[in-house]
C-alpha positions as CSV (number, residue, x, y, z in Angstrom):
1,M,0.0,0.0,0.0
2,E,2.8,2.4,0.9
3,R,4.5,1.7,-2.5
4,F,1.2,2.3,-4.2
5,F,0.8,5.8,-2.7
6,E,4.5,6.5,-3.4
7,N,4.0,5.6,-7.1
8,V,0.9,7.8,-7.3
9,F,2.3,10.9,-5.6
10,S,5.7,10.6,-7.2
11,G,4.2,11.2,-10.6
12,I,2.4,14.4,-9.5
13,G,4.2,17.6,-10.3
14,I,3.4,21.3,-9.6
15,T,1.8,21.7,-13.0
16,D,-0.6,18.8,-12.2
17,I,-1.7,20.4,-9.0
18,V,-2.2,23.7,-10.7
19,D,-4.2,21.9,-13.4
20,I,-6.5,20.2,-10.8
21,L,-7.0,23.4,-8.9
22,I,-8.0,25.3,-12.0
23,V,-10.5,22.6,-13.1
24,A,-11.9,22.5,-9.5
25,F,-12.3,26.3,-9.5
26,V,-14.1,26.3,-12.9
27,I,-16.5,23.6,-11.8
28,Y,-17.2,25.5,-8.6
29,K,-17.9,28.6,-10.5
30,L,-20.2,26.8,-13.0
31,L,-22.1,25.2,-10.1
32,G,-22.5,28.7,-8.5
33,L,-23.9,30.1,-11.8
34,I,-26.6,27.4,-12.2
35,K,-27.5,27.2,-8.5
36,Q,-31.2,27.8,-7.9
37,T,-31.9,28.2,-11.6
38,R,-33.8,25.9,-14.0
39,A,-30.4,24.7,-15.2
40,E,-29.8,23.0,-11.8
41,Q,-32.8,20.7,-12.3
42,L,-31.9,20.0,-15.9
43,L,-28.3,19.1,-14.9
44,K,-29.7,16.6,-12.4
45,G,-31.7,15.1,-15.3
46,V,-28.6,14.8,-17.4
47,L,-26.7,13.1,-14.6
48,V,-29.5,10.6,-14.2
49,L,-29.3,9.7,-17.9
50,V,-25.5,9.3,-17.7
51,V,-25.8,7.0,-14.7
52,A,-28.5,5.0,-16.4
53,T,-26.4,4.6,-19.5
54,F,-23.5,3.3,-17.4
55,V,-25.7,0.9,-15.4
56,T,-27.5,-0.6,-18.5
57,D,-24.1,-1.1,-20.1
58,L,-22.9,-3.1,-17.1
59,M,-26.1,-5.2,-17.1
60,N,-25.9,-5.8,-20.8
61,L,-29.3,-4.3,-21.5
62,H,-28.3,-3.5,-25.1
63,T,-31.5,-2.0,-26.4
64,I,-32.0,0.4,-23.5
65,N,-28.3,1.2,-23.5
66,W,-28.4,2.0,-27.3
67,L,-31.4,4.3,-26.8
68,L,-29.8,6.1,-23.8
69,K,-26.5,6.6,-25.7
70,G,-28.5,8.2,-28.6
71,T,-30.4,10.4,-26.1
72,V,-27.2,11.5,-24.4
73,A,-25.6,12.3,-27.8
74,L,-28.5,14.5,-28.8
75,G,-28.7,16.0,-25.4
76,A,-25.2,17.5,-25.8
77,V,-26.7,19.7,-28.6
78,A,-29.9,20.3,-26.7
79,I,-28.0,21.5,-23.7
80,L,-26.6,24.4,-25.7
81,V,-30.1,25.5,-26.6
82,V,-31.8,24.9,-23.2
83,F,-28.9,26.4,-21.2
84,Q,-28.6,29.4,-23.5
85,P,-29.5,32.0,-20.8
86,E,-27.1,30.5,-18.3
87,L,-24.3,30.2,-20.8
88,R,-24.8,33.8,-21.7
89,R,-24.6,34.9,-18.1
90,A,-21.4,32.9,-17.7
91,L,-19.8,34.5,-20.7
92,E,-20.9,38.0,-19.6
93,Y,-19.5,37.2,-16.1
94,M,-16.1,36.4,-17.7
95,G,-16.3,39.6,-19.8
96,R,-17.0,41.7,-16.6
97,S,-13.8,40.4,-14.9
98,Q,-11.1,42.9,-13.8
99,L,-9.0,42.0,-16.8
100,M,-11.7,43.1,-19.2
101,K,-13.2,46.1,-17.4
102,G,-15.7,48.0,-19.4
103,S,-17.1,51.5,-19.7
104,F,-18.6,52.0,-16.3
105,S,-15.8,54.3,-15.0
106,Q,-15.3,55.8,-11.6
107,M,-17.1,59.0,-11.1
108,D,-16.0,62.1,-9.2
109,K,-17.1,61.8,-5.6
110,E,-19.0,65.1,-5.5
111,K,-20.8,64.3,-8.7
112,G,-21.7,60.8,-7.5
113,K,-23.0,62.3,-4.2
114,H,-25.2,64.8,-6.1
115,I,-26.7,62.3,-8.5
116,T,-27.3,59.9,-5.6
117,A,-29.0,62.6,-3.6
118,Q,-31.4,63.4,-6.5
119,I,-32.3,59.8,-6.9
120,I,-32.7,59.2,-3.2
121,R,-35.0,62.2,-2.9
122,A,-37.2,60.9,-5.7
123,I,-37.3,57.4,-4.4
124,E,-38.2,58.7,-0.9
125,N,-41.1,60.6,-2.5
126,F,-42.2,57.7,-4.5
127,S,-42.2,55.4,-1.5
128,A,-44.1,57.9,0.7
129,N,-46.8,58.5,-2.0
130,R,-46.9,54.9,-3.4
131,V,-45.8,55.9,-6.9
132,G,-44.6,52.9,-8.9
133,A,-41.1,53.3,-10.3
134,L,-38.6,51.1,-12.2
135,M,-35.0,52.4,-12.6
136,V,-32.3,50.4,-14.4
137,F,-28.7,51.4,-13.9
138,E,-26.6,50.3,-16.9
139,K,-23.1,49.1,-16.0
140,E,-20.7,47.0,-18.2
141,T,-23.4,45.3,-20.3
142,S,-24.9,47.6,-22.9
143,L,-28.7,47.9,-22.8
144,M,-29.0,49.5,-26.2
145,D,-31.5,46.8,-27.3
146,I,-33.7,47.8,-24.3
147,I,-33.2,51.5,-24.9
148,E,-34.6,51.1,-28.4
149,T,-37.9,50.0,-27.0
150,G,-38.4,53.3,-25.2
151,T,-37.9,57.0,-25.7
152,V,-34.4,58.5,-25.5
153,I,-34.4,61.7,-23.4
154,D,-30.6,61.9,-22.4
155,A,-31.3,64.4,-19.6
156,E,-29.5,65.4,-16.4
157,I,-30.8,63.5,-13.5
158,S,-32.9,65.4,-11.0
159,D,-35.7,64.5,-8.6
160,Q,-38.1,66.7,-10.5
161,L,-37.4,64.9,-13.8
162,L,-37.8,61.5,-12.1
163,G,-41.0,62.7,-10.6
164,N,-42.4,63.8,-13.9
165,I,-41.4,60.5,-15.6
166,F,-43.1,58.3,-13.1
167,Y,-46.1,60.6,-12.4
168,E,-49.2,58.5,-12.9
169,G,-50.8,59.4,-16.2
170,A,-47.5,60.6,-17.7
171,P,-46.9,58.9,-21.1
172,L,-43.7,57.1,-20.0
173,H,-44.6,56.2,-16.4
174,D,-45.4,52.5,-17.0
175,G,-42.0,51.6,-18.5
176,A,-38.5,51.5,-17.1
177,L,-36.0,54.3,-16.9
178,I,-32.5,53.5,-18.1
179,I,-29.9,55.4,-16.3
180,R,-26.5,55.5,-18.1
181,Q,-23.7,56.9,-16.0
182,D,-24.9,60.3,-14.9
183,R,-27.7,60.7,-17.4
184,A,-31.4,59.6,-17.4
185,Y,-30.9,58.2,-20.9
186,A,-34.2,56.6,-21.9
187,A,-37.7,56.2,-20.4
188,G,-40.7,54.0,-21.1
189,C,-38.5,51.0,-21.9
190,V,-39.8,47.5,-22.0
191,L,-37.9,44.9,-20.0
192,P,-37.9,41.1,-20.4
193,L,-39.8,39.3,-17.7
194,T,-38.1,36.6,-15.6
195,H,-39.1,33.0,-16.3
196,D,-38.2,31.8,-12.8
197,K,-41.2,29.8,-11.7
198,S,-40.2,29.9,-8.0
199,I,-40.9,33.6,-7.6
200,S,-43.7,34.5,-5.3
201,K,-47.0,35.0,-7.2
202,D,-47.6,38.2,-5.1
203,L,-44.9,39.9,-7.2
204,G,-46.3,41.9,-10.1
205,T,-45.0,42.7,-13.6
206,R,-42.8,45.6,-12.4
207,H,-40.8,43.3,-10.1
208,R,-40.7,40.5,-12.6
209,A,-39.3,42.8,-15.2
210,G,-36.7,44.2,-12.8
211,I,-35.5,40.6,-12.1
212,G,-35.6,39.7,-15.8
213,I,-33.2,42.4,-17.0
214,T,-30.7,41.4,-14.3
215,E,-30.8,37.8,-15.5
216,N,-29.6,39.0,-18.9
217,S,-27.1,41.8,-17.8
218,D,-25.1,43.1,-14.9
219,A,-27.5,46.0,-14.4
220,L,-28.7,47.2,-11.0
221,V,-32.4,47.8,-10.7
222,L,-34.4,49.8,-8.1
223,I,-38.1,49.2,-7.8
224,V,-40.8,51.1,-5.9
225,S,-44.1,49.3,-5.4
226,E,-47.2,51.4,-6.1
227,E,-49.3,49.1,-3.9
228,T,-47.1,49.2,-0.7
229,G,-44.4,51.8,-1.4
230,A,-41.8,49.2,-0.6
231,I,-38.4,49.7,-2.1
232,S,-36.6,46.7,-3.7
233,M,-33.4,46.1,-5.5
234,A,-32.7,43.5,-8.2
235,S,-29.2,42.3,-9.1
236,E,-27.8,39.1,-10.7
237,G,-31.3,37.6,-11.0
238,K,-32.1,38.1,-7.3
239,L,-34.6,40.4,-5.7
240,T,-34.0,42.0,-2.3
241,R,-37.1,43.6,-0.8
242,F,-38.1,46.2,1.9
243,L,-34.9,48.2,1.7
244,D,-34.5,51.3,3.8
245,I,-33.4,54.5,2.2
246,K,-30.0,54.6,3.8
247,T,-29.2,51.1,2.4
248,V,-30.2,52.3,-1.1
249,E,-28.0,55.4,-0.7
250,K,-25.0,53.4,0.3
251,M,-25.4,51.0,-2.7
252,L,-25.7,53.8,-5.2
253,L,-22.6,55.6,-3.8
254,N,-20.7,52.3,-4.0
255,M,-21.7,51.9,-7.6
256,Y,-20.9,55.4,-8.7
257,W,-17.6,55.4,-6.9
258,N,-16.8,52.2,-8.7
259,N,-16.9,50.0,-5.6
260,E,-19.2,47.3,-6.9
261,P,-22.2,46.7,-4.6
262,K,-20.4,43.8,-2.9
263,K,-22.1,41.2,-0.8
264,A,-20.9,43.1,2.3
265,S,-23.1,46.0,1.3
266,I,-26.1,43.8,1.8
267,A,-25.2,43.6,5.5
268,F,-26.8,47.0,5.9
269,I,-30.2,45.5,4.8
270,P,-32.7,45.1,7.7
271,K,-33.8,41.8,8.9
272,T,-37.2,42.3,7.3
273,I,-35.6,41.7,3.9
274,N,-36.9,38.7,2.0
275,K,-35.3,37.2,-1.0
276,I,-37.7,36.2,-3.8
277,R,-38.1,32.6,-2.8
278,G,-41.7,32.8,-1.8
279,K,-42.4,35.5,0.8
280,N,-45.5,37.5,1.1
281,H,-46.3,41.2,0.8
282,A,-47.6,42.2,-2.5
283,G,-45.9,44.6,-4.9
284,K,-46.9,45.5,-8.3
């Protein structure tokens, strides 16, 4: 036994260890990307097929084994189609790495404070008066295809402008506002809805659209419910609800000062926050 382990480990070099660690890291990241998505369930189904193929081969069940091998071969192509959203997210995640940093540049602190103050003032007013609002902050991933569904305004951000856009009865109040850097760039935009079946049925179209756009991009979305006045944030396909205004302010400042809204920033969120996995309290 000792000689066996000596033979095994004597053949392993530094490059082999690095190779194993890289593969392990890639697998870990891939599992993290598909966790709690429909891809997770589909992956389990694929693993069942692979195991069944291996078992039928051992038991000499030739007909079933032949059918399973054909299914697995076709499944390799089908996976590319079915997992398209997840694959897109993975490639965008790679493109947003520090080595490939995009156009969302660091902003002057005073300017960042001014824009944040205007947005916070507007959100505070929306929440108090139960005015529905949907604001999408474009980051590294371009939202030009979404912008084309709305009206380009390319205006300086102010609480009065935001109030006019989302005023009930205004032509553009039902759509999303795309904020590009320090400009309110387009209003009345149509966002893709999330297809996540596990989301609470209490959540309305506004929240589903906010989640949907973050599944296809790295955008940050702020949502105000017109039914409850609750403030929510969507990012990376997840929804965080019942934010207080101070938390929103800190997240916006982090974003404008180019400190990405890290997981640590969520520590400011009150205990009343629920992630989207099936909590109550309606919001349109």
